[in-house]
C-alpha positions as CSV (number, residue, x, y, z in Angstrom):
1,M,-61.8,29.8,-39.4
2,L,-58.6,29.0,-41.1
3,A,-57.0,32.2,-39.8
4,A,-57.9,31.2,-36.2
5,I,-56.4,27.8,-36.7
6,G,-53.3,29.3,-38.2
7,A,-52.9,31.7,-35.3
8,I,-53.3,28.8,-32.8
9,L,-50.6,26.8,-34.6
10,V,-48.3,29.7,-34.7
11,V,-48.7,30.3,-31.0
12,L,-48.3,26.5,-30.3
13,F,-45.2,25.9,-32.3
14,F,-43.4,29.2,-31.8
15,I,-44.4,30.1,-28.2
16,A,-46.0,27.2,-26.3
17,I,-43.8,24.3,-27.3
18,P,-40.5,26.1,-26.9
19,F,-41.7,27.6,-23.6
20,I,-42.8,24.2,-22.3
21,T,-39.5,22.6,-23.5
22,I,-37.3,25.2,-21.9
23,A,-39.4,25.1,-18.7
24,G,-39.3,21.3,-18.6
25,L,-35.5,21.2,-19.1
26,G,-35.0,23.9,-16.6
27,F,-37.1,22.2,-13.9
28,A,-35.5,18.8,-14.7
29,G,-32.0,20.3,-14.2
30,Y,-33.2,22.1,-11.1
31,G,-34.5,18.8,-9.7
32,I,-31.2,17.0,-10.4
33,T,-29.3,19.9,-8.8
34,L,-31.5,19.7,-5.7
35,Y,-31.0,16.0,-5.5
36,T,-27.2,16.5,-5.6
37,V,-27.4,19.2,-2.9
38,G,-29.4,16.8,-0.7
39,V,-26.9,14.0,-1.2
40,A,-24.0,16.3,-0.4
41,G,-25.8,17.4,2.8
42,A,-26.4,13.8,3.8
43,L,-22.7,13.0,3.2
44,D,-21.6,16.1,5.1
45,I,-20.0,17.6,2.0
46,A,-19.7,21.4,1.5
47,G,-21.9,22.5,4.4
48,A,-23.9,19.6,5.8
49,R,-27.6,19.9,6.0
50,A,-28.5,16.5,7.5
51,P,-25.7,14.0,7.7
52,A,-26.5,10.4,8.5
53,P,-26.3,9.8,12.3
54,V,-23.0,8.2,13.4
55,A,-23.5,4.8,14.9
56,P,-22.6,4.6,18.6
57,P,-19.6,2.4,19.5
58,P,-20.4,-1.2,20.3
59,S,-21.4,-1.7,23.9
60,E,-18.8,-3.4,26.0
61,R,-21.6,-5.4,27.6
62,D,-22.4,-6.9,24.2
63,E,-20.2,-10.1,24.2
64,K,-21.3,-11.0,20.7
65,R,-19.4,-8.0,19.2
66,D,-15.8,-7.0,19.3
67,P,-15.0,-3.6,20.7
68,A,-14.2,-2.2,17.3
69,W,-15.9,0.3,14.9
70,P,-17.5,-1.4,11.8
71,H,-15.7,-0.9,8.5
72,Y,-17.3,1.9,6.4
73,L,-18.6,-0.5,3.8
74,Y,-20.3,-2.7,6.4
75,G,-22.6,-0.3,8.2
76,P,-21.8,3.4,7.8
77,A,-21.8,3.3,4.0
78,W,-25.3,1.7,4.0
79,N,-26.5,4.4,6.4
80,D,-25.0,7.1,4.3
81,L,-26.7,5.6,1.2
82,K,-30.1,5.5,2.8
83,Q,-29.7,9.0,4.2
84,S,-28.5,10.4,0.8
85,M,-31.5,9.0,-1.0
86,R,-33.8,10.2,1.7
87,M,-32.4,13.7,1.5
88,G,-31.9,13.6,-2.3
89,F,-35.6,12.9,-2.8
90,R,-37.0,15.0,0.0
91,L,-35.3,18.3,-1.1
92,P,-36.6,18.3,-4.7
93,I,-40.1,17.4,-3.5
94,E,-40.2,20.2,-0.9
95,R,-38.9,22.8,-3.4
96,F,-41.1,21.7,-6.3
97,T,-44.2,21.7,-4.0
98,G,-43.3,25.2,-2.7
99,H,-42.7,26.6,-6.1
100,A,-45.9,25.1,-7.4
101,R,-48.0,26.8,-4.7
102,R,-46.4,30.2,-5.4
103,L,-46.8,29.9,-9.2
104,A,-50.4,28.8,-8.8
105,W,-51.2,31.8,-6.6
106,L,-49.3,34.1,-9.0
107,C,-50.9,32.8,-12.2
108,F,-54.4,31.9,-11.2
109,E,-55.1,34.5,-8.5
110,A,-52.8,37.5,-8.6
111,A,-52.5,38.0,-12.4
112,P,-55.3,38.9,-14.8
113,A,-57.1,35.9,-16.1
114,L,-56.4,36.7,-19.7
115,I,-52.6,36.6,-19.0
116,G,-52.3,34.4,-15.9
117,W,-54.3,31.4,-17.0
118,P,-52.5,30.8,-20.4
119,S,-49.1,31.5,-18.8
120,G,-50.0,29.2,-15.8
121,L,-51.0,26.4,-18.0
122,L,-47.8,26.6,-19.9
123,I,-45.7,26.8,-16.8
124,F,-47.4,23.9,-15.0
125,V,-47.1,21.7,-18.1
126,G,-43.4,22.5,-18.2
127,L,-43.2,21.9,-14.4
128,G,-44.9,18.5,-14.8
129,L,-42.6,17.5,-17.6
130,G,-39.6,18.7,-15.7
131,A,-40.7,16.8,-12.6
132,V,-41.1,13.6,-14.6
133,G,-37.7,14.1,-16.2
134,A,-36.1,14.9,-12.9
135,T,-37.6,11.9,-11.3
136,A,-36.4,9.6,-14.0
137,A,-32.9,11.1,-13.8
138,V,-32.8,11.0,-10.0
139,L,-33.9,7.3,-10.0
140,M,-31.1,6.4,-12.4
141,V,-28.6,8.3,-10.2
142,A,-30.0,6.5,-7.1
143,L,-29.7,3.1,-8.8
144,F,-26.2,4.0,-9.9
145,Q,-25.3,4.9,-6.3
146,T,-26.7,1.6,-5.0
147,A,-24.8,-0.3,-7.7
148,I,-21.6,1.4,-6.8
149,W,-22.1,0.7,-3.1
150,L,-22.9,-3.0,-3.8
151,L,-19.8,-3.3,-6.1
152,L,-17.5,-1.7,-3.5
153,A,-18.9,-4.0,-0.8
154,L,-18.5,-7.0,-3.0
155,L,-14.9,-6.0,-3.9
156,A,-14.2,-5.5,-0.2
157,F,-15.6,-8.9,0.6
158,L,-13.5,-10.5,-2.1
159,L,-10.5,-8.7,-0.8
160,L,-11.0,-9.7,2.8
161,M,-11.6,-13.4,1.8
162,T,-8.5,-13.3,-0.4
163,L,-6.4,-11.9,2.5
164,R,-7.8,-14.5,4.9
165,G,-7.2,-17.3,2.5
166,A,-3.7,-16.0,1.8
167,D,-2.9,-15.9,5.5
168,T,-4.3,-19.4,6.1
169,L,-2.4,-20.7,3.1
170,R,0.8,-19.1,4.4
171,L,0.4,-20.9,7.7
172,K,-0.2,-24.2,5.9
173,I,2.8,-23.8,3.6
174,K,5.1,-23.0,6.5
175,G,3.6,-25.8,8.6
176,I,2.5,-23.4,11.3
177,G,-0.2,-24.7,13.6
178,L,-1.2,-22.7,16.7
179,F,-1.2,-24.4,20.1
180,C,-2.2,-23.0,23.5
181,P,0.4,-24.0,26.2
182,A,-2.2,-23.3,28.9
183,C,-5.3,-25.3,27.9
184,H,-3.5,-27.5,25.2
185,Q,-6.1,-26.7,22.5
186,K,-5.3,-26.2,18.9
187,V,-6.1,-22.7,18.0
188,D,-7.5,-21.6,14.6
189,Y,-6.6,-17.9,15.2
190,P,-5.7,-16.1,18.4
191,S,-7.6,-13.3,20.1
192,Y,-5.7,-10.1,20.6
193,D,-5.6,-7.4,23.3
194,C,-5.5,-3.8,22.0
195,P,-2.0,-2.5,22.7
196,H,-3.5,0.8,23.9
197,C,-6.5,0.1,26.1
198,G,-6.2,-3.7,26.5
199,R,-9.7,-4.5,25.3
200,R,-10.0,-8.1,24.0
201,H,-10.7,-8.6,20.3
202,A,-12.0,-12.1,19.7
203,D,-11.3,-12.3,16.0
204,V,-9.2,-9.6,14.3
205,R,-9.2,-11.2,10.9
206,P,-10.6,-9.2,7.9
207,G,-14.4,-8.8,8.2
208,R,-17.0,-6.3,9.1
209,Y,-14.6,-4.4,11.4
210,G,-11.9,-3.9,8.8
211,V,-9.9,-5.4,6.0
212,V,-6.3,-4.5,6.5
213,N,-6.7,-2.6,9.8
214,R,-9.5,-2.4,12.4
215,R,-10.1,0.5,14.7
216,C,-10.5,-0.3,18.4
217,Y,-13.1,1.5,20.4
218,C,-10.3,3.5,21.9
219,G,-9.3,4.7,18.4
220,L,-6.2,2.7,17.9
221,H,-5.7,1.0,14.5
222,M,-4.9,-2.7,14.8
223,R,-3.5,-5.1,12.1
224,T,-5.9,-7.8,11.0
225,L,-3.6,-10.6,9.9
226,L,-0.4,-12.4,11.0
227,M,1.3,-11.7,7.7
228,L,0.5,-8.0,8.2
229,G,2.0,-7.8,11.7
230,S,-0.7,-8.8,14.2
231,S,1.8,-11.1,15.8
232,A,3.4,-8.1,17.5
233,M,0.3,-7.8,19.7
234,V,-0.5,-9.8,22.9
235,A,-2.2,-13.0,21.7
236,R,-4.8,-14.8,23.8
237,C,-6.2,-18.3,23.5
238,P,-9.9,-17.9,22.4
239,S,-10.8,-21.0,24.4
240,C,-9.3,-20.3,27.8
241,G,-8.3,-16.6,27.5
242,E,-4.7,-17.3,28.7
243,R,-1.8,-15.5,27.1
244,M,-0.2,-17.4,24.3
245,A,3.4,-17.3,23.2
246,E,4.9,-14.0,22.0
247,K,4.9,-13.7,18.2
248,V,2.8,-16.8,17.9
249,G,2.0,-17.7,14.3
250,T,5.5,-16.7,13.0
251,A,7.0,-20.2,13.3
252,P,6.0,-23.8,13.3
253,E,5.4,-25.4,16.7
254,F,6.0,-28.8,18.2
255,V,5.2,-30.3,21.6
256,L,7.7,-32.3,23.7
257,P,6.4,-34.1,26.7
258,V,9.0,-35.3,29.2
259,V,7.2,-38.1,31.1
260,G,8.1,-40.6,33.7
261,G,7.6,-41.6,37.3
262,A,7.8,-39.2,40.2
263,S,11.4,-38.3,41.2
264,S,12.7,-39.9,37.9
265,G,14.6,-36.7,37.0
266,K,12.1,-35.2,34.5
267,T,12.5,-31.6,35.6
268,R,16.3,-31.6,35.7
269,L,16.4,-33.3,32.3
270,M,14.1,-30.7,30.9
271,L,16.2,-27.9,32.2
272,A,19.4,-29.6,30.9
273,L,17.8,-29.9,27.5
274,V,17.0,-26.2,27.4
275,L,20.5,-25.3,28.7
276,S,22.0,-27.4,26.0
277,L,20.1,-25.5,23.4
278,D,21.0,-22.2,25.0
279,E,24.7,-22.8,25.3
280,R,25.5,-24.5,22.0
281,E,26.9,-22.4,19.1
282,E,24.6,-24.2,16.5
283,T,21.4,-23.2,18.2
284,M,19.8,-20.1,19.6
285,V,16.9,-19.9,22.0
286,A,14.4,-17.1,22.9
287,F,11.8,-17.6,25.6
288,A,8.3,-17.1,24.2
289,D,6.6,-16.0,27.4
290,E,7.5,-14.6,30.8
291,P,6.7,-17.7,32.9
292,S,9.2,-19.8,30.8
293,K,11.9,-17.3,31.2
294,T,11.3,-16.8,34.9
295,S,11.5,-20.5,35.6
296,Y,14.7,-20.9,33.6
297,D,16.4,-17.9,35.2
298,R,15.4,-19.2,38.6
299,F,16.4,-22.8,38.5
300,V,19.2,-23.2,36.0
301,P,21.7,-21.4,38.4
302,A,20.7,-24.0,41.0
303,L,21.3,-26.8,38.5
304,K,24.8,-25.4,37.7
305,V,25.9,-25.5,41.3
306,G,24.4,-29.0,42.0
307,A,21.5,-27.8,44.1
308,D,18.1,-29.6,44.1
309,T,15.4,-28.4,41.7
310,W,11.7,-28.4,42.5
311,K,9.5,-31.4,42.2
312,T,6.6,-31.0,39.7
313,V,3.4,-30.7,41.7
314,M,0.0,-31.7,40.3
315,S,-2.1,-28.6,39.6
316,G,-5.5,-29.9,40.6
317,E,-8.2,-28.9,38.1
318,T,-5.9,-26.4,36.2
319,P,-4.2,-27.8,33.1
320,L,-0.4,-27.9,33.2
321,R,1.2,-25.0,31.4
322,G,4.1,-25.8,29.1
323,Y,7.4,-24.0,28.8
324,S,7.5,-22.2,25.4
325,I,10.8,-21.5,23.7
326,Y,11.8,-20.4,20.2
327,V,14.6,-22.6,18.9
328,S,16.7,-21.5,15.9
329,A,19.3,-23.5,14.0
330,G,20.5,-22.3,10.6
331,E,17.5,-21.2,8.7
332,T,15.0,-23.2,10.8
333,T,13.1,-21.6,13.6
334,K,10.4,-23.4,15.6
335,L,8.4,-22.8,18.7
336,L,9.0,-25.6,21.3
337,H,6.5,-26.4,24.0
338,V,8.0,-28.6,26.7
339,F,5.7,-30.3,29.3
340,D,6.9,-31.8,32.5
341,P,3.9,-33.5,34.1
342,A,4.0,-35.0,37.6
343,G,4.4,-38.7,37.5
344,E,1.3,-39.2,39.5
345,V,-1.0,-37.9,36.7
346,F,-0.7,-41.2,34.9
347,E,-2.2,-43.1,37.8
348,S,-5.7,-41.6,37.3
349,A,-8.0,-41.7,34.3
350,E,-9.4,-38.3,35.2
351,R,-5.9,-36.7,35.4
352,I,-4.8,-38.3,32.1
353,Q,-7.8,-36.6,30.4
354,M,-6.3,-33.3,31.4
355,Q,-3.0,-34.0,29.6
356,R,-4.4,-32.9,26.3
357,Y,-0.9,-31.7,25.1
358,L,-0.1,-35.4,24.6
359,A,-2.4,-35.4,21.5
360,A,-0.3,-32.7,19.9
361,A,3.1,-34.4,20.4
362,R,4.9,-36.7,18.0
363,T,8.1,-37.0,20.0
364,F,8.2,-38.2,23.6
365,V,10.9,-38.4,26.2
366,Y,10.5,-41.1,28.8
367,T,12.7,-40.7,31.9
368,L,13.8,-44.1,33.4
369,D,15.3,-43.6,36.8
370,Q,18.2,-46.1,37.0
371,L,18.0,-46.1,40.8
372,A,14.5,-47.6,40.3
373,V,16.0,-50.6,38.3
374,E,16.1,-53.2,41.1
375,P,19.4,-54.9,40.1
376,V,21.1,-51.5,40.0
377,W,19.6,-50.5,43.4
378,R,20.8,-53.8,45.0
379,S,24.3,-53.2,43.6
380,L,24.7,-50.0,45.7
381,E,26.3,-50.0,49.0
382,V,24.1,-49.4,52.1
383,P,25.3,-45.9,52.7
384,E,24.6,-45.1,49.0
385,R,21.1,-46.4,49.3
386,A,20.4,-44.4,52.4
387,R,21.7,-41.3,50.6
388,F,19.8,-41.8,47.4
389,K,16.5,-43.1,48.9
390,K,14.8,-39.7,48.9
391,I,15.6,-39.0,45.2
392,R,14.7,-42.5,44.0
393,S,11.6,-43.1,42.0
394,T,9.5,-45.7,43.7
395,K,7.5,-46.8,40.7
396,A,8.9,-49.8,38.8
397,P,10.0,-48.6,35.3
398,E,8.0,-51.2,33.4
399,L,4.8,-50.4,35.2
400,M,5.3,-46.7,34.9
401,F,5.9,-47.0,31.1
402,A,2.7,-49.0,30.7
403,Q,0.8,-46.2,32.4
404,V,2.4,-43.6,30.3
405,L,1.8,-45.5,27.1
406,S,-1.9,-46.0,28.1
407,G,-2.2,-42.2,28.7
408,I,-0.7,-41.4,25.4
409,E,-3.1,-43.7,23.6
410,E,-6.1,-42.4,25.5
411,Q,-5.3,-38.9,24.1
412,G,-5.8,-40.3,20.6
413,V,-2.1,-40.6,19.7
414,D,-1.1,-43.5,17.5
415,P,2.4,-44.3,18.8
416,R,3.2,-46.0,15.5
417,H,3.6,-42.5,14.0
418,A,5.6,-41.1,17.0
419,R,9.1,-41.3,18.3
420,L,10.3,-42.2,21.8
421,A,13.6,-41.2,23.5
422,V,14.3,-43.2,26.6
423,A,16.5,-41.2,28.9
424,L,18.1,-43.4,31.6
425,T,18.7,-40.7,34.3
426,K,21.1,-40.2,37.2
427,Q,24.0,-41.7,35.3
428,D,26.4,-39.7,37.5
429,L,25.1,-41.6,40.6
430,V,25.3,-45.1,39.2
431,S,28.1,-44.9,36.6
432,D,30.2,-47.4,38.6
433,H,27.4,-49.9,38.5
434,V,26.1,-49.9,34.9
435,P,28.0,-50.3,31.7
436,A,28.5,-47.4,29.3
437,G,27.6,-47.6,25.6
438,D,25.5,-46.3,22.8
439,S,21.7,-46.8,22.2
440,D,22.2,-50.5,21.1
441,A,24.4,-51.3,24.1
442,I,21.8,-49.7,26.5
443,R,19.0,-51.7,24.9
444,A,21.0,-54.9,25.2
445,W,21.7,-54.1,28.9
446,L,18.0,-53.5,29.6
447,E,17.0,-56.8,27.8
448,S,19.7,-58.8,29.7
449,P,18.5,-61.4,32.2
450,E,20.3,-59.5,34.9
451,V,18.2,-56.4,34.4
452,G,15.0,-58.1,33.2
453,L,13.3,-55.2,31.4
454,D,13.1,-57.0,28.1
455,N,9.2,-57.0,28.2
456,M,9.3,-53.2,28.5
457,V,11.8,-52.8,25.7
458,R,9.7,-55.1,23.4
459,T,6.6,-53.0,24.2
460,M,8.4,-49.8,23.4
461,T,9.7,-51.3,20.1
462,R,6.3,-52.5,19.0
463,A,4.4,-49.3,20.0
464,F,6.7,-46.6,18.6
465,A,7.9,-45.9,15.1
466,E,11.4,-45.0,16.3
467,I,13.1,-45.5,19.7
468,R,16.5,-44.4,21.0
469,F,18.2,-44.9,24.4
470,F,20.4,-42.4,26.2
471,R,22.2,-42.5,29.6
472,T,22.0,-39.0,30.9
473,S,23.2,-37.0,33.9
474,S,21.7,-33.6,34.8
475,R,24.6,-32.7,37.1
476,I,26.4,-29.9,35.2
477,E,28.8,-28.5,37.8
478,D,31.7,-29.8,35.6
479,G,30.0,-29.2,32.3
480,L,27.0,-30.4,30.4
481,D,26.8,-34.2,29.9
482,P,27.6,-34.9,26.2
483,A,24.6,-37.4,26.2
484,I,22.3,-34.4,26.7
485,N,23.6,-32.9,23.5
486,D,23.1,-36.2,21.8
487,L,19.5,-36.3,23.0
488,T,18.9,-32.8,21.9
489,D,20.3,-33.6,18.4
490,W,18.0,-36.6,18.1
491,I,15.0,-34.6,19.1
492,L,15.6,-31.6,16.8
493,G,16.7,-33.9,14.0
494,G,13.3,-35.4,13.9
495,E,11.7,-32.0,13.7
496,G,13.6,-30.9,10.6
497,F,16.6,-29.1,12.2
498,R,20.0,-29.6,10.7
499,L,22.7,-29.4,13.3
């Protein structure tokens, strides 16, 4: 009896346990190897077996998605992770099941019972232990994979939020606010057209489509932030879809409405202001869009030879588009949006509501036609009146300013925090009938009993934080009126320029 027990112990400790241990370790290593092969196949590494299916490009009919490929960590990586786990588990299970069937047949059917059964029991115990060990190891590897993916996704999210925050902070530090010259809305961030295929990308900022770059459906890589160079692309207003200024987001912006009655000289004054900026040595101008440049190139030559310019026409239901110009002086560069609305827009509450650019302005230019000042008009000779009748503004200056001020306030502007330049236009036509002088002299003349516009001047003074008067002429055949340069200096000085 003791001899039998001893023999069993010898077999157990010197044959069975080592055999089972070696078999278990071998099967465990084999299982991990199979899992690795399955993962490599899912990731298309070293001879793909079953890579994860590539997601189709976003449908161009899906308006909720941009026409861009998702960033790897926000879609494809998750698909690869699921596919690698699916293949990593499937391959060991398939191989272990197949080997178990073949070993069972070999040990329990083909081999003699005296040899096959003891050997089969030892092998299957080792196989079972190996399967358990391999399963535990594979689960740990799978959890590690998942943790790595979550960590990378979190790091990418933190990076994109940091980049977005840095870009926003950069805009705030530089005082850059984005403004659409077409619909007059403030823009948080432009939409951009792909430079290659022209597809519209609603929001290119770091997100699910990319961190530093995004890949358009056509394959072109696009920058995601203004500080990374997205300003080089065609920018669109996300509200109206119209094209915004070139290189928008690279400089602070300010809005300058030139307002007044019909035929008061607004358009000529606006062109003269731009011409002053263009011709002076202290300043440089660059047109920010093609319509602005086209209008300037078309009408300034007419201005220089004394020809008539066009009369601003109301645009019906379409908001008035501003003229956008980059102005540089010294180290300061800003994007100027000049608006020249028709005088009739201030006669209707509905039309005033469309003048949303007024809400973005903090400096206003009011054109006062000196021919519309009744004492000045009466002082002209009859032939002069007949000659100037067609270019005279028929609206009384005091009434016109009241309508303009009401329109400004209806757009939510507090004039107490704004500046007003009052440009008395057509000085070249009435210079023999009105006195010359600086802002104080002009103010005194307007308040004099002979002119009788003291109520208007008091209203201006009470309403606005700062007011300045200028006598201007837009006739530049013999050179630009010095008063235009003075007006330009005053406007730019209030916007932080040093001339």
